[in-house]
N, C-alpha and C positions, 0 to 999 in steps of 0.2 A: 466387777459385782462380789460385796463380800460375803460370806456365806457362813457362819454358827454352828456350831454341832456338839451337843451333849452327848455323851456312853462313846466318841470315839474308837477308846478301845476295844470297844465289847465286837460280837459278832456281827449285827448288823453294822453298827456306825463305823465300824474299820472300813467296811468294803466301802463304804459311803466316802469314807475320808481316803482313799484309793482310787477310786471313779473321780473325785471331783481332782486327784493331783495330776491328772492328764487331761485336765479341761483347762482351762483361761483363768478360772477359780482357785482362788489360794484361800484355803479354808482356815477357820480360825475354830480350835479344839477346846472344849469345854471339858476336863477331866478332873477328877479327884484327884490325880497322883500324877506330875509330866512323867514320871520315869518309865509311867505304862504304854508310851507314845513316843516315837522319834523328835528327836531332839534340833531336825532338822525343821519341823512343823510347827507356826508359832503357835504357842500354847498358853490358856490361862487356867491356874486351878479353882476349883468350883468344890465346894461339898453340900449335894443338894440336900443333905439332913442340916446344915448351919448355912444360909443363905445369907446372914447377917455379913460374913467375912468377906464375899463376893467384891469384889472390884466391879461393879457394874458398870463405870465406864467405861471398858474394853469391849461392851456392845455399841460402840459409838460408833454409827456409820454403818453398822449390819442393815442388810437388806431382809435377810430370812435368817430365824434358827430353824433348823432341825434336831427336835427334842427325841432323842432313841434313848437317855437312861432311863431306868426304870428298877423296879424292885422286880427280879424276873417270879418266875411263873413256877414254881417248883409242886411236882408230887407229893412230896411228902414235907408239909410243912414244920418247921419244929416250934416258930414263934409261939409264944404263948398266948397272944389273941393276934394270927394271920392280918384278918381287918383292917388293924390297927396299923398295925408295920405296913401292909399296901398302899390304902393309904395315906400315910406320912410320906412316903418317896413318892409314889405313881398318880396321887392327886394334892394333896397340900403345898409339897414343895414343886411341881410342874404348874399350878396355879400362882406361884408365887415368883419363880422364875418368870413366870409369861409376862405379869407385874409389871417386873422389873424392866423385862423387855419392852413393854409398850412405852415406859415410861421416859424410855431414852429415845425411842424414834426406830425401833424396830418394824420396819414394815409388815411382816408376815409369819407368822409360826406355824411351824409344819410338826402335829402332833403323832406319834405313833405310835397307835391303841392296839386293838386286838379282837377278833374276828370273834372271841369270844365274850363277847360283847352285844351278839344278835342271838347266842347261845350258843350250846355244845351239840347237838345237832341238829338238822334239816330236814323237813318233809321236803320240802321244795328249795331250790336256791335262794340262799339269804337275796336281799337287797338294801340299800341303805334306807329305803320308807321302811323298812320293815321296824316295829315297837322293839325298842332294846327288849334284852332278854337275859344279861349277865348271869353267866352260870354259878359263878365260882369268886372268894373275895380276888384273886387276880382282878376278875373281867370287869367286878363292880368297883373297882378302884378307878378303873380306866374308864368307866362311863362316868364316873362321878367327875373324873377329871375335863372330859368334853363336855359336860355340860358347863363347867364351872368356865372353860374358854371360849366357848360361843357366849356365855356372857360378858365377857372380859372385851370379845371381837366389839358386839354392841356398845357398851359403855366408852371403851378407846379408837373404835378406831382401825387398828391392827386385825390382819385378815389370820386368820386361822384356817390350816386346812388339817380335817383329819382323816389320818389311815388303819383302816382296821385290815391287817393280813391274817390269810388262815395259815397254816405252818408253812414254815420258812425252810427250805433246805439248799446249804452250798457248802461250799468250803469250809472247814473245820466246824461247821453245824452243830449244837449241843442238843441236850435233851433225849426225848424217845428213837428221834431221828436217829443219829450217834450211836444210839447201844444198838436198835433192828440193822445198823450197817453194819458195823462192828461181827456180832454174830453171822450176818450173810458172809464175810469174810474169810469166815471161820469153818464156813459150812454147817455151822450145827444146824441139825431140824428144827423148824420149827410147826407149829399148828395151824398154821394161816392158809391152806392149801383150798378150802371151803369159804373162805370172805370174798363176798362178792360185790361189797358197797359200793356208794360211790362219795370220792372224798377230793375237794378241791386243794392244790397246791401252789404253792408260790415259789420262783425258783429265786433266790438272792439275788441277782443278775437285774431279773427283772423288777424287786422291787427298787435294788435299788434305782434304779432308772428312773422309775416313778416319781420315788423319792424326792430326786433332784428335779427332774420335772415342775413338780410339785412346789418347790424352793423357787424357782426360776420363774419369778412375774412376770417378765417380757417373754415367755411360752409358754404362760396357762394363769393368763388372766381370769378368768371362768374358772380357775380352784376358788376362789376366795369365800371362806366360809360354807364349802363345805366336805361331805364326809362322802368317802370311795372306800368302798370294796375290791380289794387286786388280787388277779389270780394268773396263773399260766393261760388258761381259757382251754384247760381239756381234764376233767376231770375223772380218775379212774381207782381201782381195789387198791384195799391193801396190801392184798396179792399181787395185783401187778406191776405194783409200786417196789415190791421187795423181786421181781422177776427181775426189773431193769437196774435195779439196786446191784445184784447180782451181776447180770448182763457187764454193765459197767467197772464192774472188778474183777471180772473175768474167771467170774466165783460160779460155783454149782450151785441153784436155790434148790435147797432139800423142803419145802413146803408139804406136809400132811397135811389133807381134808379132815380132820376134825370138825364138828358141828358146831358151827357161831352157840348153840343157842347151852351147850354143855361148855365152854368157854366160857361165855358169861356166867352162869352160874356160879363156876368155881371165882372167878373173879368177885361176885358179890361176897360170897364165903370169906374170901382173904381178905375186905376191904377194900378192893383195888374197883371198884365200880368204871373211877374217874376214865382208868387207863382202858378199860375195857371199850369204853365208850366211843374213846380217840379211835381204838382199833377199829371198832366194828360196826361202828354208826353211822350213817351219812350225815356229809357237811358239805355243800357247795353254796359256791357263794357265784354271783351272777355278778358280771366288772365288767359289763355294758356302759356303764354311766362313766367308764374312765375313758374309755373307748369313743364314745359318742361326746363326751362334752368336752374332753380333752385331746381328741384325737391321739391317745396312745394305745401302743400296739406291745405284748413284749417281745423280747430281742431276743430272748434263745429260749429254745425248748428243752423237755425234760431231760430228754438223752443226752444232751448234749452237756448240760448244768450237772449230771449224772459224772460222765466222761471226765469234767474241771475236779468233783471232787477225789474223784479215785487216782488223779493225779496227785492231785495235793497231798491227801495220805503218805502215796507211793514217794516222792520228795522228803515228807517228815522222817517213813524209816531209812531212807536212805543216808540223811546226816549224819 
């Protein structure tokens, strides 16, 4: 079986590659720069911003293409028109690549989307049946790509699988999780002791396992042209997450119980409402469809994944 992967040098893409290396599947990596990945792996250079130079014949014989490359979600975007930039990579380039894949006989296209397509906060757990409510330019570009991919599936017969994960945590995680973990390790006091929200998370190992399941048509025939929300299956508060992170690092969590309303007020004044929503709001997902339709279950729990993160960071410091 041949599986192709875009974004193979990124946080999620590189983890997919490592997982496939231990299986009978030899992945083909579609990367912007070959120097970003191991020379021992088969790679093809592809610039998503200019697919006219892409050797599409390299996809011949590819059973599934996992599309993990994207213009990342930035809390502070410096682009003059961020929606145009997000659309150019996350939507337009994705659809061009999908059409190329369909034209050379790729059987399934697995698209890594975002839970932001459902919304920024949930009053009850999000499901795949909810009306999409993308809350920013990043999630809007992902939703537009989803719609276009489903059109391509109908027109060409190439199967599409769409995966919307919530916050992904694992060794080398970027973004807010990385920042919070850094503060925890240094025992910096944080004003989150009174945060009692409910949020869904997905361990990197769990997400990778689910992505590969969806790429294996022989193991997941019922995934064709479906949307999936995937999580660890246990929702916790921001404060509980930070306590668990501290435990994994053998550090002391110093969480000060500042009223959430105070922090939300300050965040609004500072123009940081987006960060406030992610730290203090509820965002739960119902991943029962993945379990019931595909028979999938998480392969690791949060504490074990956090221990792997701590071990990874310790090994980096010792090098």
